[in-house]
C-alpha positions as CSV (number, residue, x, y, z in Angstrom):
1,M,-6.6,-15.8,-4.6
2,Q,-7.8,-16.1,-1.0
3,S,-8.3,-12.6,0.4
4,R,-6.8,-12.0,3.8
5,L,-9.0,-9.0,4.6
6,T,-11.0,-9.1,7.7
7,A,-14.8,-9.1,7.5
8,L,-14.9,-5.5,8.6
9,Q,-12.2,-4.4,6.1
10,A,-14.1,-6.0,3.3
11,R,-17.3,-4.4,4.4
12,V,-15.7,-0.9,4.6
13,L,-14.3,-1.2,1.1
14,E,-17.6,-2.3,-0.3
15,L,-19.3,0.6,1.4
16,L,-16.7,3.1,0.1
17,A,-16.2,1.7,-3.4
18,D,-19.1,3.6,-4.9
19,A,-18.8,6.7,-2.8
20,G,-18.1,8.8,-5.9
21,A,-15.0,10.4,-4.5
22,G,-12.7,9.0,-7.1
23,W,-10.3,7.3,-4.6
24,T,-8.3,4.2,-5.5
25,L,-7.4,1.3,-3.2
26,S,-3.6,1.0,-3.0
27,G,-0.8,-0.4,-0.9
28,G,-1.2,-3.5,1.3
29,G,-4.9,-3.4,1.2
30,A,-4.9,-3.9,-2.6
31,L,-2.2,-6.6,-2.4
32,V,-4.0,-8.4,0.4
33,G,-7.5,-8.0,-0.7
34,V,-7.3,-8.2,-4.5
35,Y,-4.0,-9.6,-5.7
36,F,-2.2,-12.1,-3.5
37,G,-3.6,-12.5,0.0
38,H,0.0,-13.1,1.2
39,R,-0.3,-11.3,4.5
40,T,-2.7,-9.4,6.7
41,T,-3.0,-5.7,6.9
42,R,-4.0,-3.2,9.6
43,D,-5.0,-0.3,7.4
44,L,-6.6,0.5,4.1
45,D,-5.0,3.1,1.8
46,L,-7.3,5.1,-0.5
47,F,-5.4,7.4,-2.9
48,L,-6.7,10.4,-4.8
49,H,-4.4,10.6,-7.7
50,G,-3.6,14.0,-9.2
51,R,-4.9,15.9,-6.2
52,A,-2.8,18.2,-4.0
53,K,-5.4,18.3,-1.1
54,L,-8.5,16.7,0.1
55,G,-12.0,18.1,-0.4
56,D,-15.3,16.6,0.7
57,E,-13.9,13.2,1.3
58,E,-14.2,13.2,5.0
59,R,-18.0,13.9,4.8
60,I,-18.5,11.2,2.1
61,C,-16.5,8.7,4.1
62,R,-18.3,9.4,7.4
63,E,-21.8,9.4,5.8
64,R,-21.4,6.1,4.0
65,L,-19.9,4.3,7.0
66,E,-22.2,5.8,9.7
67,R,-25.3,5.1,7.6
68,A,-24.3,1.4,7.8
69,G,-24.1,1.5,11.6
70,L,-20.3,1.8,11.9
71,E,-18.5,4.1,14.3
72,V,-16.1,6.6,12.7
73,H,-13.4,8.5,14.6
74,V,-11.0,10.9,13.0
75,L,-7.5,10.3,14.3
76,Q,-5.5,12.6,12.1
77,R,-6.6,15.4,9.7
78,A,-4.3,17.4,7.4
79,P,-4.9,19.2,4.0
80,A,-3.7,16.2,2.1
81,F,-4.3,13.3,4.6
82,L,-7.1,11.9,6.6
83,R,-6.9,8.9,9.0
84,V,-10.1,7.5,10.5
85,Q,-10.7,4.6,12.8
86,V,-13.8,2.5,11.9
87,R,-15.2,0.3,14.5
88,D,-17.9,-2.4,14.6
89,G,-18.1,-3.7,18.1
90,A,-14.7,-5.2,19.1
91,E,-13.2,-5.0,15.6
92,D,-11.6,-1.9,14.1
93,V,-9.8,-0.8,11.0
94,L,-7.8,2.3,10.0
95,V,-8.7,4.0,6.8
96,D,-6.2,6.5,5.3
97,I,-7.3,8.8,2.5
98,V,-4.4,10.5,0.8
99,A,-4.2,13.2,-1.8
100,E,-1.5,12.2,-4.2
101,P,-0.5,15.1,-6.5
102,V,1.9,13.0,-8.6
103,P,0.2,11.3,-11.5
104,F,0.0,7.6,-11.5
105,A,2.4,5.5,-13.5
106,E,-0.4,3.3,-14.8
107,A,-4.2,3.9,-14.7
108,P,-6.1,2.0,-12.0
109,R,-8.2,-1.0,-12.8
110,E,-11.8,-1.6,-11.8
111,V,-12.7,-4.9,-10.0
112,R,-16.0,-6.3,-8.7
113,F,-15.9,-6.2,-5.0
114,G,-19.0,-7.6,-3.4
115,A,-21.9,-5.7,-4.8
116,S,-19.7,-2.7,-5.7
117,V,-17.1,-1.8,-8.3
118,L,-13.8,-0.9,-6.7
119,R,-10.9,1.1,-8.3
120,V,-7.6,-0.5,-7.5
121,D,-4.0,0.5,-8.3
122,T,-2.2,-1.9,-10.6
123,M,0.7,-4.0,-9.5
124,R,3.0,-1.7,-11.5
125,E,1.8,1.3,-9.6
126,I,2.1,-0.4,-6.2
127,L,5.6,-1.6,-7.0
128,A,6.8,1.9,-7.8
129,N,5.2,3.1,-4.5
130,K,6.8,0.3,-2.5
131,L,10.2,1.0,-3.9
132,G,9.8,4.6,-3.0
133,A,8.8,3.6,0.5
134,L,12.1,1.9,1.0
135,I,13.9,5.3,1.2
136,Q,11.2,6.8,3.5
137,R,10.9,4.1,6.1
138,S,12.2,0.7,7.2
139,E,9.2,-1.5,7.4
140,L,9.2,-5.2,6.8
141,R,5.9,-5.2,5.0
142,D,7.4,-3.1,2.1
143,L,10.1,-5.7,1.6
144,V,7.6,-8.6,1.8
145,D,5.3,-6.8,-0.7
146,I,8.2,-6.1,-3.2
147,E,9.2,-9.8,-2.9
148,V,5.7,-11.0,-3.9
149,L,5.3,-8.4,-6.6
150,L,8.6,-9.5,-8.3
151,E,7.7,-13.1,-7.9
152,H,4.5,-12.5,-9.8
153,G,6.2,-10.8,-12.8
154,G,6.8,-7.3,-11.6
155,D,9.4,-5.4,-13.7
156,L,12.1,-4.1,-11.4
157,G,13.6,-1.8,-14.0
158,Q,10.2,-0.3,-14.9
159,G,9.5,0.1,-11.2
160,L,12.7,2.0,-10.6
161,R,11.9,4.3,-13.5
162,D,8.4,4.9,-12.3
163,A,9.6,5.6,-8.7
164,S,12.1,8.1,-10.1
165,R,9.4,10.0,-11.9
166,K,7.2,10.1,-8.8
167,D,9.9,11.3,-6.5
168,G,12.7,13.6,-7.6
169,G,14.8,12.4,-4.6
170,F,14.6,8.8,-5.6
171,S,17.4,6.9,-7.2
172,P,18.8,3.4,-7.4
173,L,21.7,4.6,-5.3
174,T,19.5,5.8,-2.4
175,V,17.5,2.5,-2.5
176,G,20.7,0.5,-2.4
177,W,21.8,2.5,0.7
178,S,18.4,2.0,2.3
179,L,18.6,-1.8,1.7
180,A,22.2,-1.9,3.1
181,N,20.9,-0.4,6.3
182,F,17.6,-2.4,6.5
183,D,17.7,-4.4,9.7
184,V,15.5,-7.3,8.7
185,R,16.2,-9.2,12.0
186,T,15.0,-6.5,14.3
187,Q,11.9,-5.9,12.2
188,A,11.3,-9.7,12.0
189,A,11.5,-9.9,15.8
190,L,8.9,-7.2,16.2
191,S,6.7,-9.0,13.7
192,E,7.3,-12.4,15.5
193,L,8.5,-14.0,12.3
194,G,10.3,-17.4,12.5
195,E,14.0,-17.8,12.0
196,A,13.6,-19.5,8.6
197,R,11.5,-16.6,7.2
198,C,13.9,-14.1,8.7
199,V,16.9,-15.7,6.9
200,Q,14.8,-15.8,3.7
201,L,14.0,-12.1,3.8
202,E,17.6,-11.2,4.6
203,A,18.6,-13.2,1.4
204,F,16.0,-11.4,-0.6
205,R,17.1,-8.0,0.7
206,D,20.7,-8.7,-0.4
207,A,19.6,-10.1,-3.8
208,L,17.3,-7.1,-4.4
209,A,20.2,-4.7,-3.7
210,A,22.4,-6.6,-6.1
211,R,19.6,-6.6,-8.8
212,I,19.1,-2.9,-8.4
213,A,22.8,-2.2,-8.7
214,R,22.9,-4.3,-12.0
215,V,19.8,-2.5,-13.4
216,S,21.2,0.9,-12.6
217,R,24.5,0.1,-14.4
218,A,22.6,-1.2,-17.5
């Protein structure tokens, strides 16, 4: 797999991997940097599973990165969420640290990342989160990520069950409604995707909705 992380993104992850805070790389950063390299990503998501709020993570993050000569600017701070912008000259990356009180569906794995060992969410865990994201927002990256996860053996039925356990408001019916209202063409225009890819994603959206309907009836 060819990672699509930028040099700065890879450097930040290597610096934070052994920070001792117990966070786990998830979302697009994990898919792009560890699993598939199928697209680029703007941000890195670090989850603290089983935690309702953040503790000393901001200090740990800042100390590690600033000690390496990087600029760190806090953009958003809340009890369970921290977003920082990390800069190195002209390049920057967003790092989100999220307290996630819901237990994970599957324990994270550890991978060698440069000179560090990085905790990374499994594909099963990410699929559940991506399915849940479909009812929270309409972003093309989620559809693209679900597509590649299913292409590489992701279990849709298991993903739906995992997502339901994570979010009491989640159901196949709500996902189906979200997909029916997912305007791929508008999102594709914003992402400057070509016509052929847009048509492909529209077909995948419809096929996914049909598969979810069949799974929910089984």
